[in-house]
C-alpha positions in Angstrom: -87.7 -254.1 23.2 -86.8 -251.2 21.4 -88.7 -250.2 18.0 -87.0 -249.2 15.1 -88.4 -246.8 13.3 -87.3 -246.3 10.0 -87.7 -242.9 8.1 -87.9 -243.2 4.4 -86.5 -240.4 3.0 -88.2 -239.7 -0.5 -86.5 -237.4 -2.5 -88.8 -235.9 -5.3 -87.4 -234.1 -8.2 -89.8 -232.5 -10.3 -88.6 -232.2 -14.1 -89.7 -229.3 -15.8 -89.8 -229.1 -19.0 -89.6 -225.7 -21.1 -90.1 -225.2 -24.5 -88.2 -222.5 -25.8 -89.0 -221.4 -29.4 -86.8 -219.5 -31.5 -87.8 -216.3 -32.6 -89.1 -216.1 -36.1 -86.6 -214.0 -37.9 -88.4 -211.0 -39.6 -90.0 -211.3 -43.1 -88.6 -208.5 -45.9 -90.8 -207.5 -48.9 -89.9 -205.5 -51.1 -91.9 -203.9 -54.5 -89.4 -202.2 -57.0 -89.9 -199.4 -59.5 -88.0 -199.0 -63.3 -86.8 -196.3 -64.5 -86.1 -195.7 -67.9 -84.4 -192.8 -68.0 -80.6 -192.2 -67.8 -80.8 -189.7 -65.2 -82.7 -190.3 -62.0 -83.1 -187.5 -59.4 -82.0 -187.1 -56.0 -85.0 -188.8 -53.4 -86.9 -191.2 -56.6 -88.4 -194.1 -54.7 -86.5 -197.5 -55.7 -88.5 -199.4 -54.0 -90.7 -199.5 -51.2 -90.4 -202.1 -48.7 -92.1 -203.9 -45.3 -90.8 -205.4 -42.6 -92.8 -208.2 -41.1 -92.6 -209.1 -37.5 -93.7 -211.8 -35.6 -92.7 -211.4 -32.1 -92.9 -208.8 -29.4 -90.2 -206.3 -30.1 -89.3 -203.0 -28.9 -87.8 -201.9 -32.7 -86.3 -202.9 -35.8 -83.3 -202.4 -37.7 -83.4 -202.0 -41.3 -79.5 -202.5 -43.6 -78.2 -203.6 -47.0 -75.9 -206.3 -47.9 -74.2 -203.6 -50.3 -70.9 -201.4 -49.8 -71.7 -198.5 -48.4 -71.6 -195.0 -50.5 -70.3 -193.1 -47.8 -69.8 -192.9 -43.8 -73.7 -192.4 -42.9 -75.0 -195.8 -41.8 -78.1 -195.8 -44.5 -76.2 -194.9 -47.5 -75.4 -197.5 -49.8 -73.7 -198.5 -53.3 -75.4 -200.7 -55.9 -73.2 -202.2 -58.3 -74.4 -203.4 -61.9 -74.5 -206.9 -62.3 -74.0 -206.9 -66.0 -71.7 -203.9 -65.4 -69.1 -203.1 -62.5 -68.8 -199.5 -63.6 -72.2 -199.2 -63.4 -73.3 -197.5 -59.9 -76.4 -195.9 -58.1 -75.9 -194.9 -55.0 -78.9 -195.2 -53.0 -80.7 -194.5 -49.0 -82.7 -196.6 -47.0 -85.1 -194.4 -44.9 -88.3 -194.4 -42.8 -89.9 -191.4 -41.0 -88.8 -192.5 -37.7 -85.4 -194.5 -38.6 -82.4 -193.1 -37.3 -79.1 -194.2 -38.8 -77.3 -196.5 -36.6 -74.3 -194.7 -35.1 -73.2 -197.3 -32.7 -72.7 -200.8 -35.6 -72.9 -198.0 -38.8 -75.4 -200.4 -40.6 -78.9 -199.0 -41.8 -81.4 -197.5 -39.5 -82.8 -198.1 -36.3 -86.5 -197.4 -35.8 -88.0 -197.5 -32.2 -91.4 -199.4 -33.4 -94.0 -202.0 -31.6 -95.5 -202.7 -35.1 -95.9 -205.7 -36.0 -95.3 -203.9 -39.9 -92.6 -201.4 -40.6 -93.1 -199.7 -43.9 -89.3 -198.1 -45.1 -88.2 -196.8 -48.3 -85.1 -197.0 -50.6 -84.4 -194.0 -52.7 -81.8 -192.6 -55.1 -79.3 -190.8 -52.8 -78.4 -187.2 -55.1 -78.9 -186.4 -58.4 -76.6 -188.9 -60.7 -76.5 -189.9 -64.3 -77.0 -194.1 -64.4 -76.6 -196.9 -66.9 -79.4 -199.1 -67.4 -78.2 -202.4 -65.8 -79.7 -205.2 -62.7 -79.1 -203.7 -59.4 -79.7 -206.0 -56.9 -81.1 -204.8 -53.4 -80.6 -207.3 -51.0 -82.2 -205.9 -47.5 -81.9 -207.2 -44.3 -83.5 -206.5 -41.1 -83.3 -207.9 -37.4 -86.0 -207.0 -34.5 -85.4 -206.0 -30.9 -86.3 -206.3 -27.4 
C-alpha cells in the first residue's frame, strides 16, 4: 500500500493596518495695530503674527492673500474695504525669512521651531486713508 501524503499548503497573509494621520495645517494668529494718522512711516508694524506648527517640519512659508505690490515675493497691496482707491503697501518680514524666489509667494523660514513669529510692516512712506484693510495671512510647513 502506498502512503499518500497530502501536503496542505497554508497561505497566511498578514493584514497590516496603517493608520495615516493627516498633518494638521499650521495655525496663523495675528495681532493688529491701529493708526490714527494719515501718514504712516516705512517699517511701522501693522501686525505681529505667529505660525504654530504641530507636526515635525524643516521650515515654514508665510504669505498673504492679496495682490503683490511689486516683483518682490513678500510685498503686498492692501485695498480698502470701503473704498478701493484706499491702498496700503505692506511687507511680510522675519529676521530669518527670505523671499520665495521660486514660487514668488511670501517668505520662507528654515526653522524646526513649533512657533515662528513674523511681522507685517508698512512698505515705504505713504499717505493713507482710514479704512478697513483685510489681512489674510496663510502658512504652510515643509519637511
